[in-house]
N, C-alpha and C positions, 0 to 999 in steps of 0.2 A: 555459457553466456549468462549474464546476470538476469536477463528477462526470464530465462528458463527457470532459474532457481526461485524467482520471486512469484512468478505467475502460478507455479504448482501449489504454493501455500494457500492461495485463495480460490482454487478450482478454475484457473483461467488457462489450463493446458490447451484448449482448443484454439487459442489465439496464437498466430505465427509470431515470428520475430521480425518481420518486415515491417517498417514504419508505416507504410501505406495501409497495411492489413489492421494494424494496431488503431490507427486514427479511424479507419472506416468502421471499425468495430465499436470504438468508444463514442463517436459522434451522436449516435441515436440516443445514448444514455446521458448526454450532458445536462438535460433538464429534470431527469428522474431523481427523486428524492428517497429511494429506498435505501436501506443500510448497504445492501449488497452494491448497488450502483455508485454510492458514495465512496465505498471502499475500492471498487474498481478504478474510479477516477483518481483517487488518492495514489494508488499503487502506479499507475501510468504516469502521473505527474512527478512523484517522488523518484521513480525510476529514471525518467528523462533528465531531471535535475542532477541526480547523483552521478549518472553517466557523463554529463556534461562537466560536472566537477572533476570527475576522475580524469577526463580527457585533459582538461587544463593543468591538473596537478602533474600529470605525466609530461606534458609538453614543456611547461614553464618551470617546474620545480624538480623534475626527475623523481617524482614519488609515485609509487602505485600500491594499491591494495589488492588483495586476492578477491576472486569473485565471491567467495563466501563472506568475507569482510564487507564487501560492497552490498551484497544482498541483505546482510544484517543491519547496515546503516539504512537501507530503504525501508525495511520492515519497522525499524525504530522510528523513523519519521511518520510512518503510517500509524503505528500505535499511539504516538504522542498526539497527533492530529485527532485521532479517534476519541480521545480522552476529553476533548473540548466539544464534542458533538453530542446532542441528545437524540437518541434513537427511540422509537416506539418499542415497548416491551413486546417483542415477538420471538417465537422460537427460532426463526432464521437469524435474527439479529444476535440472539444469545450464543448461537452456533458459531457466528463469525468471530465474536469477542473471544470465545473459547479457543477457536482455532488460531487466532492471532496472539493468543497469550496476554491479554490486556490484564493489568494489575487487578488483584482480587477486590480491592476497595471500590472499584468503579462499578456504577449501576447504570441501568438503562435510562434514567432520568437524568444523568450527568452529575448527581451528587455522590458523595462518598457515603460509606456505610454509617457514618457518625453524624450525619446532618446534612 
């Protein structure tokens, strides 16, 4: 399942695949502004969006992607969105950036290395 592949990347393995469990877990994090909380919310929203897109593609266009392809699309969406967010320069934020393989030119203040 796509959720299993994606959640392991950001250490969300303890969250099950049941929609009620995912929503119950994410609701208390809605207003938090930590890098981890923001990324967790991005992963949940990108996952639900991509799964919905995949469902429509399968039904209306008879197209389908593998689970690996779908999880790569989800992570690409999360990475791209993260590039527009300014995080405080903390060790936990740096670890998340490294784990999600954000481009090297990206810094914690949202500017590239050249200015």
